[in-house]
C-alpha positions in Angstrom: -31.0 -2.9 -0.2 -29.8 -1.3 -3.5 -26.8 1.1 -3.2 -26.2 0.2 0.4 -23.1 -1.9 0.1 -20.5 -1.2 2.8 -16.9 -1.9 1.8 -14.9 -3.3 4.7 -12.0 -4.6 2.6 -8.4 -3.3 2.2 -9.1 -1.9 -1.2 -10.9 -0.5 -3.0 -11.9 1.5 0.1 -14.9 3.8 0.5 -14.9 7.1 -1.4 -16.1 10.3 0.3 -19.1 12.1 -1.3 -16.9 15.2 -1.7 -14.4 13.1 -3.8 -17.2 11.5 -5.9 -18.6 14.9 -6.7 -15.2 16.2 -7.7 -14.8 13.2 -10.0 -18.1 13.9 -11.7 -17.0 17.3 -13.0 -16.6 17.7 -16.8 -13.0 17.0 -17.9 -10.7 19.8 -18.9 -7.8 19.8 -21.3 -4.8 18.0 -19.8 -2.4 20.5 -21.4 -4.3 23.6 -20.2 -3.1 26.1 -17.7 -6.0 25.2 -15.3 -5.0 21.6 -15.2 -1.3 22.5 -14.8 -2.3 24.4 -11.7 -4.1 21.3 -10.4 -1.0 19.2 -11.0 1.1 21.7 -9.1 -1.2 21.5 -6.1 -1.2 17.7 -6.3 2.6 17.6 -6.4 2.9 19.7 -3.3 0.3 17.8 -1.4 1.8 14.4 -2.4 5.1 15.5 -1.0 3.3 16.5 2.2 1.6 13.1 2.5 4.8 11.2 1.7 6.9 13.4 4.1 9.5 14.0 1.4 11.2 16.9 -0.4 11.6 14.7 -3.5 9.2 14.4 -6.3 6.3 12.0 -6.0 5.5 10.7 -9.5 1.9 9.9 -10.5 1.3 7.0 -12.9 -1.9 5.7 -14.5 -1.4 2.2 -13.0 -2.4 0.1 -10.0 -0.2 -0.4 -7.0 1.4 -3.4 -8.8 2.3 -1.1 -11.7 3.8 1.4 -9.3 5.9 -1.4 -7.8 7.0 -2.6 -11.2 8.1 0.9 -12.1 10.0 1.1 -8.8 11.9 -2.1 -9.7 12.6 -1.7 -13.4 13.9 1.9 -13.3 16.7 1.3 -10.9 18.0 -2.2 -11.6 19.6 -4.3 -14.4 19.2 -7.9 -15.5 21.5 -10.1 -13.4 21.4 -7.7 -10.4 21.1 -9.5 -7.0 18.1 -8.5 -4.8 16.8 -9.6 -1.4 13.0 -9.9 -1.4 11.0 -10.2 1.9 8.3 -12.8 1.4 5.7 -13.4 4.1 2.5 -13.1 2.1 0.8 -12.7 -1.3 2.5 -9.5 -2.2 6.0 -10.3 -1.0 5.6 -13.4 -3.2 4.4 -11.2 -6.1 7.5 -9.0 -6.0 9.8 -12.0 -6.0 8.0 -13.4 -9.0 8.1 -10.0 -10.7 11.8 -9.6 -10.1 12.6 -13.0 -11.6 10.5 -12.1 -14.7 12.9 -9.2 -15.2 16.0 -11.4 -14.9 17.1 -10.3 -11.5 18.9 -12.7 -9.2 16.4 -13.1 -6.4 17.1 -14.4 -2.9 14.0 -14.5 -0.7 13.9 -14.0 3.1 10.7 -15.7 4.1 8.4 -16.0 7.1 5.3 -18.0 7.6 2.2 -16.2 6.5 0.8 -14.3 9.5 4.2 -13.7 10.9 6.5 -10.7 10.4 9.8 -10.8 8.5 12.8 -11.2 10.8 15.1 -8.1 10.5 18.0 -10.2 11.8 17.8 -12.4 8.7 18.3 -9.2 6.5 21.2 -8.1 8.7 23.0 -11.4 8.3 22.6 -11.4 4.5 23.6 -7.8 4.1 26.6 -8.0 6.4 27.8 -11.2 4.6 27.7 -9.3 1.3 31.2 -7.9 1.6 31.5 -7.6 -2.2 28.4 -5.4 -2.3 26.6 -7.5 -4.9 23.1 -6.9 -3.4 21.7 -4.0 -5.3 18.3 -3.7 -3.7 16.1 -4.9 -0.8 12.4 -5.2 -1.7 10.0 -5.0 1.2 6.2 -5.1 1.7 5.5 -2.7 4.6 1.9 -3.7 5.3 1.3 -7.2 4.0 -2.4 -6.9 3.0 -2.9 -10.7 2.6 -2.3 -11.4 6.2 -2.7 -8.2 8.2 1.0 -8.0 9.2 3.0 -4.8 9.5 6.7 -5.6 8.8 9.4 -3.8 10.8 10.5 -1.6 7.9 12.4 0.8 10.2 14.8 -1.9 11.5 15.2 -3.6 8.2 16.0 -0.2 6.6 18.8 0.4 9.2 20.5 -2.8 8.1 20.1 -1.7 4.4 21.7 1.6 5.3 24.6 -0.1 7.0 25.2 -2.1 3.8 25.8 1.2 2.1 25.2 0.1 -1.5 21.7 -1.5 -1.7 18.6 0.5 -2.4 15.5 -0.1 -0.3 12.3 -0.5 -2.4 9.1 -0.4 -0.4 5.6 -1.5 -1.2 3.6 1.0 0.9 0.4 0.3 -0.9 -1.7 -0.2 2.3 0.6 1.7 4.7 0.9 5.1 3.0 -1.8 7.3 4.5 -2.3 4.9 7.4 1.1 4.6 9.1 3.5 7.4 9.9 6.0 6.7 7.2 8.7 9.4 7.3 10.3 8.8 3.9 13.1 11.4 4.1 13.9 10.8 7.7 14.3 7.1 7.1 16.1 7.6 3.9 13.8 5.3 1.9 14.8 5.1 -1.8 11.7 4.0 -3.7 8.2 4.0 -2.1 5.2 2.8 -4.2 1.5 3.1 -3.4 -1.9 3.0 -5.0 -4.9 5.3 -5.1 -7.6 2.9 -3.9 -6.2 2.5 -0.4 -5.4 5.3 2.0 -5.9 8.0 -0.7 -9.7 7.4 -0.6 -10.2 7.5 -4.3 -11.0 4.7 -6.9 -8.3 2.5 -8.4 -6.3 3.8 -11.3 -3.4 5.9 -10.0 -0.1 4.7 -8.7 2.5 6.8 -6.9 6.3 6.4 -6.7 8.5 8.5 -4.4 12.2 8.4 -5.4 15.3 9.4 -3.5 18.5 11.1 -5.0 20.3 7.8 -4.4 17.8 5.9 -6.5 18.0 8.5 -9.3 21.8 7.9 -9.3 21.1 4.2 -9.8 18.7 5.1 -12.6 21.6 6.3 -14.7 23.1 2.8 -15.0 19.9 0.7 -14.9 19.3 -1.1 -18.2 16.0 -3.0 -17.8 13.7 -2.1 -20.7 10.9 0.5 -20.0 8.9 3.0 -21.9 5.5 3.9 -20.4 6.8 3.2 -16.9 10.2 5.0 -17.5 10.2 7.5 -14.6 12.6 10.0 -16.1 9.9 11.6 -18.3 7.5 11.8 -15.4 10.2 13.6 -13.3 10.8 16.0 -16.2 7.1 16.7 -16.6 6.6 17.1 -12.9 9.0 20.0 -12.8 6.7 21.7 -15.3 3.5 20.7 -13.5 2.6 18.5 -16.5 2.5 14.8 -17.4 4.3 12.9 -20.1 1.2 11.1 -21.3 -2.6 11.7 -21.1 -3.5 11.4 -17.4 -6.9 10.2 -16.0 -8.1 13.8 -15.5 -11.2 13.0 -13.4 -9.2 10.7 -11.1 -6.9 13.6 -10.5 -9.9 15.8 -9.7 -10.7 13.1 -7.1 -7.1 13.1 -5.8 -7.2 16.9 -5.5 -10.3 16.7 -3.3 -9.1 13.7 -1.2 -5.7 15.3 -0.5 -7.4 18.5 0.6 -9.5 16.4 3.0 -6.4 14.7 4.4 -4.7 18.1 4.9 -7.7 19.3 6.8 -7.6 16.3 9.1 -3.8 16.5 9.5 -1.2 13.7 9.4 -1.1 13.1 13.1 -4.9 12.8 13.3 -4.9 10.4 10.3 -2.4 8.1 11.8 -4.0 8.2 15.2 -7.4 7.4 13.7 -6.0 4.3 11.8 -4.3 3.1 15.0 -7.5 3.5 17.0 -9.6 1.7 14.4 -7.0 -1.1 14.3 -7.2 -1.6 18.1 -11.0 -1.3 18.1 -11.3 -4.0 15.4 -8.9 -6.3 17.1 -10.5 -5.9 20.6 -14.0 -6.5 19.3 -13.1 -9.5 17.3 -11.4 -11.0 20.3 -14.5 -10.3 22.4 -16.5 -12.4 19.9 -14.1 -15.3 20.6 -12.5 -15.3 17.2 -8.8 -15.8 16.8 -6.7 -13.2 15.0 -4.3 -14.4 12.3 -1.5 -11.9 13.1 -0.1 -11.1 16.5 -0.9 -7.8 18.2 2.7 -6.6 18.0 2.9 -6.6 14.2 -0.7 -5.7 13.3 -1.4 -3.8 10.1 -3.2 -0.5 10.4 -5.0 -1.2 7.2 -6.6 -4.7 7.6 -7.2 -7.2 10.3 -7.1 -10.9 9.4 -9.4 -13.3 11.4 -9.0 -17.0 11.5 -12.3 -18.5 12.6 -11.5 -21.9 13.9 -15.1 -23.1 14.4 -16.7 -21.5 11.2 -16.0 -21.5 7.5 -14.6 -18.1 6.6 -16.4 -18.0 3.3 -19.7 -18.8 5.0 -19.2 -15.8 7.2 -18.3 -13.5 4.3 -21.3 -14.8 2.3 -23.8 -14.1 5.1 -22.3 -10.7 5.8 -22.7 -9.8 2.1 -26.1 -11.2 1.5 -27.8 -10.3 4.8 -26.1 -7.1 5.8 -24.6 -5.7 2.6 -21.1 -5.6 4.1 -18.2 -6.8 2.0 -15.3 -8.5 3.8 -12.1 -9.7 2.1 -11.3 -13.4 1.9 -8.1 -15.3 2.3 -5.7 -15.7 -0.6 -4.0 -18.8 -2.0 -3.7 -21.5 0.7 -5.6 -19.2 3.1 -8.8 -19.2 1.0 -11.7 -20.3 3.3 -9.5 -20.2 6.3 -9.4 -16.5 7.1 -11.4 -13.4 6.3 -10.1 -9.8 6.4 -11.7 -6.7 7.8 -10.5 -3.5 6.1 -10.3 -0.3 8.2 -8.3 1.9 5.8 -8.9 5.3 4.3 -12.4 6.9 4.7 -13.3 4.9 7.8 -14.6 5.9 11.2 -15.4 4.2 14.5 -19.0 3.9 13.4 -18.1 1.8 10.4 -16.1 -0.6 12.5 -18.8 -1.0 15.1 -21.4 -1.5 12.5 -19.4 -4.3 10.9 -18.7 -5.9 14.2 -22.4 -5.9 15.2 -23.2 -7.6 11.8 -20.4 -10.1 12.4 -21.8 -11.0 15.8 -25.3 -11.5 14.3 -23.7 -13.6 11.5 -22.0 -15.8 14.0 -25.2 -16.4 15.8 -27.0 -17.2 12.6 -24.3 -19.7 11.7 -24.6 -21.4 15.1 
């Protein structure tokens, strides 16, 4: 049926009607007093969501752009970094780091398994000369449905004393209780089309005082993604370049909705939907790709051993207008992924599971 598509993927996620209506408003001048007031509200609410007193910088980029900004602003060519790689996005950050001339050492785990914090501890403790300048971690590995143990890895980084911790929180920010200041995270990147409940197009970078100190000596080239002008503009409730005005209207509405729900309720809802999804998939006799003890709160990866994952996705899309995500790289055709992030409720999950059951019956 036309206009009935149901997104059950880890991004873009469904957008509330209230947000869509806000985005449909006529643009206003981005240097006007009215828009400055909106930026001020956004800055305050972004700090609330990120649980930080530091500035959260808003860029006109995707989550990948936010991560690139988080890397190039605080490092120099030749710097040594540790990159956690247990999925598509950890692998992306390793490739990106090499593109910028960083000396990359990867700490890897098989896709579907979490990174081992002890491997980070060993590497960081062995670095007596303090050559490691940053540890780059994907918190919620979207490609496999794994939530990495960021808190423990971060403790080892803090014990090192010198290294920054740079975090891809693209599918964990707004789904997992991520206390940025309490943990002392240095750089945290995220994207608008996930837990923020708005369309793609905005990236966010939270930056610690320690990271800003590293910025002073970082020499990687940057212009549009140079975060210093964003910080300066933020202090004046402005932006260094023309922002996507209507997306920021949407962000204003979505953050207001999130404040109305409250952080504790948001995190509890995502935890409940994760457990509901996993329980129902198990009840259908389908194996889960990631273990229960490291399950992402954003997406559940399913490894159907008796059915082709792409056949399941195709039937769900054609017959029930429900979009599921597929496997990436070597997992294509072997897994499918059910998103339960952002503007999601129990009804959405139960609807998708009922359609999945009918699909399995149809496929024999």
